[in-house]
N, C-alpha and C positions, 0 to 999 in steps of 0.2 A: 406733267402731272400734277396734284393737287399733295403737298404735305402738310401735316400740323407741325408745326416749328417753333419754339421759342429761340428769341435772339438775346432776350438777359431773363435771368432766375425773377419769380415774384408771382401774384395773383394770377387769378384766371386769366385776368383780362393782356397777359404777355403772349396767350398764346395765339397765335398766326396761320393762315389758310396761303401758303407761298405756293408758286410753281417753282418746280424745283427741276431739274435735270434725270431721266432714267440713267442710272449707272449702270456698264457693261457687265454680264455676265462673268463670275468666276468658272474656277474649277472648283466644283463638288457642290454649285449649285443650281438652284433653281428661284425663277421669277413667277411671283403670284401676284393674281390679281386680284387684291383685297376684297374680303365681302363683309368680316366683321373683324374689328379687335375692340379687346377687352380695357375697361379702363380699370386700374387699380390703384391704392392707394399707394403703391411705391411712384406712381405715373404723377401723380400731382405733390410729394414731399422731394420728388427731385424737380418737380418744376418750380418750386420753393428754394431752389438749393442744396437740401439735403438728400433722402433716398442714396437714391446710385449717380448721383451730381459726381461722384468724384471720381467713378470711374470713364467720365463721359468725355471731360475736357471742355472748351470753355464754347459758350452758342455760336452760331447757331446751331440746337438740335432737335433733332426728330422725337418723340415720343415713343413709346409704348413698347412691352416686348410678346406681347401673344397677341395669334390672330388665323382667321380662317382665310380661306378662298379658292382659286383656280388657278392653275398651273398653267402659264403662257408660257414659256421656254422652260429648257433644261439643259445643262452643260454634256459637255459630250459622254463625259465619263461616269454620269449618273446612271443610273440602268433599274433604279427603283422605283421612278417615276414618270409619265409623261405627259404632254400635254393634252387638259383637257380632266384630267386628276384634281380630282376635291382633296384639300386638305387642312391641318393645321398643325401650329408649332409655336414652341415657344423658344423663343430668337435670342442667343446673344448672353442673356443673364449673367452676371449685370452690365455688360458691354453694352452700346448702342444694340436695341433691337428693330427700329425707324420702323415699328407697326403703324402708326398713323400716319398712313400713306396709301395713295390709293393701288401703288404697286409696290412691294415688298421681295427685297433678296434676300432667300434664305439658304442653310446649307441643308444639306438634303440629310445630315445625318441629326437635323433637330425636327425633322416634320414626321408626321403622322398620316396614311392615308387613309381618308373619311369614303365610307359608302357612299354611293348614290340615295339612297334614302335620307342619310343626314338632314339635321336643321343646320346647314352651312355658317347662316350668321351666329345661331346661338354658336355655334361649335368656337367662335373666336372667342368666346368666354371661358373654354373649358381648358386649357393647358396651362396656364400659371397659378389658377386655382387649383386645378386637380393634383398635377405633380404635387402642388405642396402638401396638398394633407396625404394624398400618396406617400411624399420620403417620410411626412415627418410620421404617419404611423405604423410603417413596414419599413420602413432606413432608418429613420430615429429610434422607432421604440419597439421594434417587431411584433407588432399585436395578435396576440391568435385569439383564437375563439371561444377560449375560456376566461380571456382576460374581461374586465372592468374597465371601461372608456369614458372619460368626461372632456366635452368639446367646453370651451368655454369661447360666446360668441358664436353657440348654435347655429344661427342665422344666417349668418354673416357669409361671402364667396366662400372661400376657405370651408369657414366652420359646416355649413350645408353639406358638401361635400361628404369634408371629412365623418360625419355623422351617417352617410349611407355606404362610405365603404369599410368602414367598421363592421357595421352591422354586417355587408355582404361577405365580410371575414368569418362572420358568427359571434361577434361580440357584442355584450350588454353594454348599451350607450345611455350615457345622461347627458344635456346640455344645459348650458344658461344662457336665456332669452329672454325679452321684455313680454309679458303675459299675450299680447300680441301674436308673438308668433307659435306660441305653443300648440296651436291645433295644425298649422304647417308641421310643424318639427316631429310631432308624432305621427304625421304623414308619412315621413320619412322614418319610422321606425324608433325613436328616440321611447327609451324605457323610462326616464326622469326628467323630469324637467326643473327648471328654479327659477323664480323669475329675479332676476339681479338688482333689482330697484326695490325690493321689498323682504331678499334673505341673504347669508352666503353660503356657497356649496359646501364649505368647511362645516356648517352647524347641521347640512343634508345628506352627507355623503360620508365614507369613509369605505378603508381596505380597497382604494382605487389601482389600479394597475398602470394605466396611461391617461396622462392628462393632456390635450393636444390646447396650446394653451394661444387664441389670435388676439388677444389685448394685452400683457403684460403688463410690468410696472406691479406695483400694490394686488392686483386683484390676483395677479399668477401667484405670488407670493402669499397673500391668505389662502387660496387654494391649495398649496403645497401639504398643506395641515390634512387634505383628504388621500393622502396618497400612503400606501403600503411603504414601508421599509427600503424593499427592492425594486417599487414601481420608478417611472420616470415619467417627468415633466420634458415635453418639447414646446421651447417657447422662440415663436414666429417675429416678434417686432424688435428688431435687431437695436431698436436705440434704449429698450430697457435691458436686452438680454445680460449685461453683466452681474446687472443688481439682482437680476431673478435666478440666475446661476449661484452667486455669490451666499445668497438667502436660504436656497437648497443645502451649499456646503456646510451654512452656520446650525442645521437642523440632521445635518447625516444624512440626508436625501439626494437623489438624481437627478438634476434639471439640466437638461443640452440645447443650444441654439443651433439652428440647420438654415443653410440657404439654397432657396430651391434651386435644381441643376436641371437642364434639359437633358431626358431621356429618350430616347426613339421607342424602347421596346415599354415602357412604360404608358406614354403616353399614345402608345397604338391600341395598348390594353383599355385606359379612359373610354377611347373613342370609340372602342366596340362596345364597353359598355354602354356607354350614354345612344351610341345609337341601335342599339337589342332593345333598349328600355331598363335599363336592369339599374341606372346611374341617369339621374334627372339633374339638370342646370334650371336651377330657377335665376329667371331674368328679372332685375326690378324694372328696369326700364333701357330701351332702346332708342341712342341720339343718332340721327343724323350729321356727319362728320363735322359739317359748317358748327352747330350746336356743343361743339366739343368745350367750350367755358362753361356750360348748364351741368354736363355730365359731371366735370370736377367738383364744380358745388356739391352736386347728392353723396358724391364718391367723398367729399371732405362733411358732410354732415354725420357721417358713420352710422346711420344708420337704415342703409339698404337690406333688403332682405334679396342676400345673392348678389348676384352680378350686372354690371352699368356696360353695355355692349355701345361700342359707336359701328354705324351702320355707311360702306361705303358705294 
């Protein structure tokens, strides 16, 4: 089968399409014929030698942590999937997920069953961003219907899902985004929008219960001024998490980092919401897997609206 691998860390040019041997199925595993695989910032950060590289060992490495596809084979001890089922999963994060490949081995406990009506290619971009948004809102922040929520980078992969999930919960939601994305975010339910090119969230908002920080660094630190004394900021970028947490402590406020975990029950609910149309996934662009370098370059630009997905 074909897999996208790196044999050394570096720029998009190190991405190679290689022929690799299919691995035997182990206990508790499912073999998937890949349909779509999401491209996320963690992918290119890892390709550069940062991100999750510390958890993966030495190259050659197959990148990618989220995918969708059709079940090809099921180990004898797996009872909840069968050949032909449509599935999506967040695999082994931050250990190797190996999703940039035509076939993927996945633990059955990390997969959700997709309805036959689902857009399976798009579903390949749902698990990582969807679970990150879910866990930030509901595990990290315990977001409730009466809460005021601010999403930093609301039009991004995690951000646009966080907006929708907070509204689904019944919360009031504000978001930061360039003006070009304001109409789109209004359609998703944003109650107030802030153009980060021209204004500061702290000048426009107060009494915020929950901030979902998809930006990090100084942007997150400045947004702390919006928080209620008993509010919480959940920061997602790991590289600036310590400084954001320290800044919050200095102000007598709470900021907490999270790292997404695979959760079968949560992912199943996300897939159900998606298939029912209650949750929409915006795809900035689909790329054939042979165009992976272009997909990484688009992601690195930092201005994609929603997700980028490789087509296998």
